[in-house]
VMD Tcl script that draws the C-alpha trace (Angstrom):
set ca {
  {-41.99 187.66 10.43}
  {-41.78 189.78 7.27}
  {-42.69 192.89 9.23}
  {-40.03 192.15 11.84}
  {-37.38 191.45 9.23}
  {-38.30 194.60 7.32}
  {-38.16 196.63 10.52}
  {-34.79 195.15 11.38}
  {-33.35 196.07 8.01}
  {-34.72 199.58 8.35}
  {-33.13 199.96 11.77}
  {-29.81 198.66 10.50}
  {-29.85 201.15 7.63}
  {-30.73 203.95 10.03}
  {-27.91 202.88 12.32}
  {-25.37 203.00 9.51}
  {-26.61 206.37 8.27}
  {-26.84 208.03 11.68}
  {-24.26 210.63 12.56}
  {-21.94 210.08 15.49}
  {-22.31 212.43 18.43}
  {-19.33 214.20 19.90}
  {-16.71 216.44 18.28}
  {-15.09 215.47 14.99}
  {-11.32 215.49 15.19}
  {-9.37 218.24 13.50}
  {-5.57 218.34 13.70}
  {-4.33 221.23 15.84}
  {-3.00 224.24 14.00}
  {0.54 224.60 15.30}
  {2.59 227.63 14.35}
  {6.17 226.72 13.46}
  {9.04 229.20 13.33}
  {10.43 229.86 9.87}
  {14.00 229.01 10.83}
  {16.18 228.04 13.75}
  {17.45 230.97 15.78}
  {20.68 229.18 16.72}
  {21.55 227.99 13.22}
  {25.24 228.70 12.51}
  {26.23 230.58 9.39}
  {28.25 227.68 7.99}
  {28.45 223.93 8.45}
  {24.73 223.11 8.22}
  {22.83 221.83 5.17}
  {19.04 222.11 5.07}
  {17.67 218.91 3.55}
  {14.47 216.92 3.42}
  {13.63 215.08 6.66}
  {13.67 211.85 4.65}
  {17.21 212.37 3.40}
  {19.52 209.41 4.03}
  {22.01 211.66 5.79}
  {19.38 212.33 8.49}
  {17.54 209.01 8.44}
  {20.81 207.07 8.90}
  {22.86 209.78 10.61}
  {25.25 207.36 12.37}
  {26.81 206.39 9.04}
  {28.41 209.84 8.88}
  {30.58 208.80 11.86}
  {32.23 206.05 9.75}
  {32.56 203.55 12.59}
  {31.69 199.95 11.60}
  {31.73 198.75 15.22}
  {29.12 201.36 16.13}
  {27.00 200.22 13.18}
  {27.08 196.64 14.48}
  {26.15 197.70 17.99}
  {23.19 199.69 16.69}
  {21.93 196.73 14.67}
  {22.14 194.46 17.68}
  {20.45 197.00 19.92}
  {17.44 197.32 17.62}
  {17.12 193.53 17.47}
  {17.78 192.69 21.12}
  {17.02 195.70 23.32}
  {14.34 194.88 25.88}
  {12.72 198.30 25.87}
  {12.16 197.93 22.13}
  {10.67 194.50 22.75}
  {8.24 196.03 25.26}
  {7.26 198.75 22.78}
  {6.63 196.15 20.07}
  {4.44 194.16 22.46}
  {2.45 197.30 23.25}
  {1.79 197.72 19.53}
  {0.41 194.17 19.43}
  {-1.74 194.96 22.45}
  {-3.13 198.12 20.85}
  {-3.85 196.23 17.64}
  {-5.80 193.60 19.57}
  {-7.74 196.31 21.43}
  {-8.73 197.84 18.11}
  {-9.99 194.41 17.07}
  {-12.06 194.27 20.25}
  {-13.58 197.67 19.42}
  {-14.31 196.58 15.83}
  {-16.11 193.44 17.05}
  {-18.82 195.65 18.59}
  {-20.17 196.38 15.08}
  {-21.22 192.73 14.66}
  {-23.95 190.72 16.34}
  {-23.14 188.45 19.24}
  {-24.15 184.82 18.56}
  {-24.15 182.01 21.08}
  {-25.18 178.35 21.17}
  {-26.61 176.26 23.98}
  {-27.68 172.69 24.65}
  {-29.27 171.12 27.70}
  {-31.09 168.04 28.93}
  {-33.71 168.08 31.69}
  {-35.55 165.35 33.55}
  {-38.88 165.93 35.25}
  {-39.92 163.49 38.04}
  {-43.53 163.93 39.23}
  {-45.46 161.98 41.90}
  {-49.21 162.14 42.61}
  {-51.00 160.78 45.74}
  {-54.57 159.32 45.24}
  {-57.11 158.24 47.84}
  {-56.58 158.74 51.58}
  {-55.13 157.13 54.62}
  {-52.26 154.74 54.78}
  {-53.62 152.63 51.94}
  {-53.19 155.38 49.39}
  {-51.33 154.36 46.24}
  {-48.59 156.40 44.64}
  {-48.52 156.98 40.89}
  {-45.22 158.00 39.46}
  {-44.01 159.36 36.08}
  {-40.97 161.07 34.60}
  {-40.14 162.97 31.39}
  {-36.85 163.84 29.64}
  {-36.52 166.84 27.36}
  {-33.47 167.62 25.20}
  {-33.04 171.03 23.64}
  {-30.52 173.04 21.69}
  {-30.56 176.51 20.22}
  {-28.91 179.66 18.99}
  {-29.28 183.11 20.41}
  {-28.12 186.40 18.99}
  {-28.15 190.04 20.03}
  {-27.10 193.07 18.05}
  {-26.91 196.51 19.59}
  {-27.41 199.09 16.85}
  {-24.96 201.98 16.80}
  {-27.59 204.71 16.49}
  {-25.54 207.55 17.93}
  {-22.07 206.47 16.91}
  {-20.70 205.40 20.27}
  {-19.17 202.27 18.79}
  {-17.74 204.18 15.86}
  {-16.16 206.68 18.21}
  {-14.71 203.82 20.26}
  {-13.24 202.34 17.09}
  {-11.80 205.74 16.13}
  {-10.22 206.01 19.58}
  {-8.67 202.55 19.41}
  {-7.36 203.16 15.88}
  {-5.76 206.44 16.96}
  {-4.32 204.76 20.04}
  {-2.80 202.05 17.84}
  {-1.14 204.72 15.71}
  {0.13 206.40 18.89}
  {1.75 203.18 20.13}
  {3.43 202.74 16.75}
  {4.89 206.22 17.11}
  {5.92 205.33 20.66}
  {7.88 202.41 19.22}
  {9.56 204.76 16.78}
  {10.35 207.17 19.60}
  {11.92 204.30 21.54}
  {14.07 203.55 18.48}
  {15.17 207.18 18.19}
  {16.08 207.26 21.88}
  {17.82 203.89 21.73}
  {19.94 204.80 18.71}
  {21.01 208.02 20.41}
  {21.74 206.31 23.73}
  {23.83 203.56 22.11}
  {25.83 206.07 20.08}
  {26.32 208.31 23.12}
  {27.41 205.40 25.30}
  {29.82 204.20 22.61}
  {31.21 207.74 22.31}
  {31.66 207.86 26.08}
  {33.63 204.60 25.96}
  {35.99 205.99 23.35}
  {36.24 209.32 25.19}
  {37.25 207.68 28.46}
  {39.77 205.53 26.60}
  {41.33 208.69 25.13}
  {41.47 210.25 28.57}
  {43.15 207.12 29.90}
  {45.73 207.26 27.11}
  {46.55 210.87 27.98}
  {46.71 210.07 31.70}
  {49.00 207.05 31.22}
  {51.30 208.99 28.92}
  {51.52 211.84 31.39}
  {52.09 209.38 34.23}
  {55.06 207.91 32.37}
  {56.47 211.38 31.69}
  {56.06 212.36 35.33}
  {57.70 209.09 36.39}
  {60.70 209.96 34.25}
  {60.86 213.42 35.83}
  {60.60 211.86 39.29}
  {63.51 209.54 38.55}
  {65.64 212.45 37.33}
  {64.72 214.53 40.37}
  {65.69 211.73 42.74}
  {69.03 211.32 40.96}
  {69.69 215.07 41.15}
  {68.75 215.07 44.84}
  {71.16 212.21 45.54}
  {73.82 214.19 43.73}
  {73.09 217.21 45.91}
  {71.95 219.32 42.97}
  {68.38 219.85 44.25}
  {66.65 219.70 47.59}
  {64.33 217.01 48.93}
  {61.48 219.49 48.40}
  {61.77 218.98 44.64}
  {61.55 215.23 45.11}
  {58.42 215.54 47.22}
  {56.80 217.86 44.69}
  {57.60 215.46 41.86}
  {56.25 212.55 43.91}
  {53.02 214.42 44.69}
  {52.45 215.27 41.01}
  {53.15 211.67 39.99}
  {50.79 210.19 42.58}
  {48.04 212.68 41.76}
  {48.06 211.56 38.13}
  {48.21 207.91 39.18}
  {45.20 208.41 41.46}
  {43.09 209.63 38.52}
  {43.56 206.43 36.50}
  {41.41 204.09 38.68}
  {38.54 206.59 38.48}
  {38.77 206.61 34.69}
  {38.97 202.81 34.57}
  {35.86 202.57 36.75}
  {34.02 205.01 34.49}
  {35.09 203.02 31.43}
  {33.77 199.77 32.91}
  {30.45 201.41 33.74}
  {30.06 202.77 30.20}
  {30.84 199.33 28.75}
  {28.26 197.77 31.05}
  {25.68 200.36 30.01}
  {26.38 199.76 26.34}
  {26.08 195.99 26.77}
  {22.68 196.29 28.45}
  {21.45 198.65 25.73}
  {22.32 195.99 23.17}
  {20.44 193.32 25.14}
  {23.51 191.60 26.63}
  {24.93 190.93 30.08}
  {26.94 193.87 31.50}
  {30.36 192.32 30.86}
  {29.67 191.02 27.36}
  {31.48 193.83 25.51}
  {34.62 193.99 27.64}
  {36.71 192.00 25.15}
  {35.36 193.51 21.92}
  {35.82 197.08 23.22}
  {39.15 196.47 24.93}
  {41.16 197.79 22.00}
  {41.36 201.53 22.36}
  {40.09 203.49 19.39}
  {39.65 207.21 18.86}
  {36.32 208.96 19.31}
  {34.28 208.80 16.07}
  {35.02 211.98 14.17}
  {32.19 214.29 13.21}
  {31.69 215.42 9.61}
  {32.64 218.92 8.57}
  {28.99 219.81 8.08}
  {25.71 218.50 9.44}
  {22.19 218.09 8.09}
  {19.11 219.74 9.53}
  {15.57 220.37 8.34}
  {13.36 223.38 8.78}
  {11.34 223.60 12.02}
  {8.17 222.39 10.30}
  {9.95 219.13 9.42}
  {10.32 218.36 13.12}
  {6.53 218.21 13.47}
  {6.31 215.67 10.65}
  {9.27 213.56 11.67}
  {9.55 213.39 15.44}
  {7.66 210.32 16.68}
  {6.87 211.80 20.10}
  {5.04 214.72 18.46}
  {3.15 212.42 16.12}
  {2.29 210.14 19.02}
  {0.97 213.08 21.07}
  {-1.16 214.16 18.10}
  {-2.65 210.67 17.75}
  {-3.46 210.57 21.47}
  {-5.23 213.88 21.04}
  {-7.28 212.29 18.26}
  {-8.04 209.27 20.45}
  {-9.21 211.46 23.32}
  {-11.42 213.47 20.97}
  {-13.15 210.23 20.02}
  {-13.51 209.28 23.70}
  {-15.62 212.40 24.19}
  {-18.00 211.00 21.56}
  {-18.10 207.64 23.33}
  {-19.12 209.35 26.58}
  {-21.67 211.55 24.80}
  {-23.30 208.55 23.10}
  {-23.99 207.02 26.52}
  {-26.46 209.88 27.15}
  {-28.75 208.67 24.37}
  {-31.08 205.66 24.04}
  {-29.87 202.33 22.73}
  {-31.70 199.83 20.58}
  {-30.88 196.12 20.32}
  {-32.16 193.46 17.95}
  {-32.31 189.96 19.45}
  {-33.33 186.54 18.22}
  {-33.53 183.04 19.66}
  {-34.04 179.69 17.86}
  {-34.77 176.66 20.07}
  {-35.15 172.97 19.11}
  {-36.71 170.49 21.60}
  {-37.20 166.74 21.59}
  {-37.81 163.87 24.02}
  {-34.91 161.93 22.45}
  {-31.37 163.23 22.18}
  {-30.95 161.68 18.74}
  {-33.98 163.57 17.38}
  {-33.26 166.97 18.88}
  {-32.30 168.53 15.52}
  {-35.61 167.38 14.04}
  {-37.65 168.33 17.08}
  {-40.07 171.10 17.85}
  {-38.71 174.50 16.77}
  {-39.60 177.79 18.39}
  {-38.33 181.21 17.23}
  {-38.29 184.51 19.06}
  {-37.25 187.84 17.57}
  {-37.45 191.11 19.44}
  {-36.33 194.69 19.78}
  {-35.07 196.10 23.06}
  {-35.20 199.82 23.72}
  {-33.14 201.20 26.61}
  {-32.85 204.77 27.73}
  {-30.94 206.23 30.69}
  {-33.28 208.27 32.88}
  {-31.53 208.87 36.16}
  {-27.91 208.03 37.00}
  {-27.25 210.78 39.50}
  {-25.51 212.87 36.85}
  {-22.79 210.25 36.35}
  {-23.13 210.14 32.57}
  {-22.90 213.91 32.11}
  {-20.03 214.10 34.53}
  {-18.24 211.44 32.50}
  {-18.60 213.69 29.45}
  {-17.05 216.49 31.49}
  {-14.23 214.15 32.51}
  {-13.50 213.26 28.88}
  {-13.58 216.93 27.85}
  {-11.10 217.76 30.61}
  {-8.87 214.92 29.42}
  {-9.16 216.35 25.91}
  {-7.86 219.71 27.15}
  {-4.99 217.89 28.85}
  {-4.16 216.00 25.66}
  {-4.09 219.25 23.68}
  {-1.82 220.90 26.23}
  {0.43 217.82 26.22}
  {0.70 217.98 22.43}
  {1.55 221.68 22.46}
  {4.11 221.17 25.22}
  {5.68 218.30 23.28}
  {6.07 220.55 20.24}
  {7.66 223.35 22.27}
  {9.99 220.91 24.04}
  {11.07 219.50 20.66}
  {11.91 222.95 19.31}
  {13.83 223.73 22.50}
  {15.78 220.48 22.23}
  {16.83 221.22 18.65}
  {17.81 224.81 19.45}
  {19.86 223.68 22.44}
  {21.56 220.96 20.40}
  {22.45 223.44 17.64}
  {23.87 225.85 20.21}
  {25.87 223.16 21.97}
  {27.28 221.81 18.70}
  {28.29 225.29 17.48}
  {29.85 226.43 20.74}
  {31.71 223.17 21.31}
  {33.38 223.58 17.95}
  {34.74 226.93 19.10}
  {35.82 225.46 22.44}
  {37.53 222.53 20.75}
  {39.51 224.79 18.42}
  {40.71 226.85 21.40}
  {41.68 223.74 23.36}
  {43.74 222.41 20.44}
  {45.79 225.61 20.50}
  {46.00 225.58 24.29}
  {47.28 222.00 24.42}
  {49.92 222.73 21.81}
  {51.14 225.73 23.82}
  {51.03 223.80 27.10}
  {53.19 221.03 25.64}
  {55.78 223.52 24.48}
  {55.68 225.24 27.87}
  {56.11 221.94 29.70}
  {59.09 220.95 27.58}
  {60.66 224.40 27.99}
  {60.14 224.40 31.77}
  {61.89 221.05 32.10}
  {64.84 222.24 30.00}
  {65.18 225.43 32.01}
  {64.89 223.50 35.29}
  {67.69 221.17 34.24}
  {69.73 224.28 33.42}
  {68.98 225.77 36.82}
  {67.07 228.74 35.40}
  {63.72 227.98 37.10}
  {62.69 226.13 40.22}
  {60.88 222.79 40.22}
  {57.52 224.37 41.03}
  {57.51 225.83 37.54}
  {57.85 222.31 36.10}
  {55.04 221.03 38.34}
  {52.73 223.86 37.35}
  {53.47 223.35 33.65}
  {52.81 219.61 33.88}
  {49.59 220.15 35.83}
  {48.31 222.61 33.24}
  {49.18 220.26 30.39}
  {47.41 217.33 32.07}
  {44.28 219.39 32.65}
  {44.21 220.74 29.11}
  {44.79 217.34 27.50}
  {41.97 215.87 29.56}
  {39.72 218.78 28.57}
  {40.63 218.25 24.91}
  {39.73 214.56 25.11}
  {36.40 215.48 26.73}
  {35.78 218.12 24.06}
  {36.41 215.65 21.23}
  {33.86 213.32 22.77}
  {31.43 216.18 23.38}
  {31.63 217.26 19.73}
  {30.44 213.84 18.62}
  {27.92 213.63 21.47}
  {26.40 216.98 20.53}
  {26.04 215.85 16.93}
  {24.26 212.71 18.15}
  {21.95 214.79 20.36}
  {21.15 217.06 17.43}
  {20.16 214.20 15.13}
  {18.19 212.65 17.99}
  {16.37 215.97 18.51}
  {15.57 216.11 14.80}
  {13.94 212.67 15.07}
  {16.35 210.85 12.79}
  {16.88 207.11 12.73}
  {13.58 205.29 13.16}
  {12.63 205.05 9.47}
  {15.68 202.95 8.60}
  {14.72 199.98 10.77}
  {12.01 197.35 10.48}
  {9.84 198.17 13.47}
  {8.06 194.85 13.65}
  {4.96 194.49 15.79}
}
mol new
graphics top color blue
foreach p $ca { graphics top sphere $p radius 0.5 }
foreach p [lrange $ca 0 end-1] q [lrange $ca 1 end] { graphics top cylinder $p $q radius 0.2 }
display resetview
């Protein structure tokens, strides 16, 4: 017994000291550009990725109702709930992997009855002798597979890295959710602004139609002018139901994002409010900050680490395994005396070595190495896609500012032209087609201006989303 115990301790020490087979993980060396190529000359501050202005970017929009919607979305959104549950799953899987380091212990108890009969003598006069015996037993059994080549350690490394990846997935869901809620809210306010412009223009065109009809009845203009005024009026009126349908859809989308039934926000958003205004300047970090802050990049890096460990798990299966087992059994003829009965102990070592599996084990190593190459390519593609997203968002934000400034001037000129055309028409200096054309241009430009105001805010939201802002402010749970 002393020899066995001493051998077991030696094997355990050897198991703990043994190196794990397979590659050790090293973070990929990713080259980051020094600066953004589309960074405007003015209007952008370079700050730490942990700055409050980036971490809680929506506060720069100064819209309390948006703040409330974001809080509810984080608490009630079902996609976030799924992501939190996946974190719990990954944590439990890591616990399963950690349990492999410990011995497996089981208990058993049974009762058996033996009934034996013996025949003596011969012929029909033979006598039967009968006897029976009852045996009660209980015991403990244990087996411990020693981690000689680090397969279990690699499995634990993989599960730990996978847990970290799911946590980053949750953060990525939060980043996406915050952006989607803010974009949907901006769309609601944008459509409401477009509706306000359309209804105002409809009223103005209705007034012109009334005047035109009066002038036609007085014989001052032809019926053609009346028909042109009617066509312009009805064209504007036809656009309103489309906008109202779009508004309802955006409200439904926003309600679902916040974990509510589609019509839940109809009353609270019924009051028309302007699009949240963007600040005069924005906050951005250097490209290297994106690697440290964006959850999708960090998640891809952790999956790369997990797959690196999986190569070690597959490689360890090529090597022998050694298990230490032990059994303690107690037996008695009476159930009440079983704990004081006859005791038998058995301790052993089991050596197992794969000899021929048709190449399956080595092919599994090749499979895991191929998956490792895929994970590396996925990580690198995620980094490139993140840089592209930021560059595109910077470009869109910069160019939309220029477009918005031009539209403001265009709308102002179109309003003056529309007013002047109506005055000149009433004076008989121009025909009614000039009035129609001026009104049509004004309507189009005002609608474009409303869209541009919404797009300015939307582009700012997309930029902060691309920079990975937002997740650190919230309690992730899970």
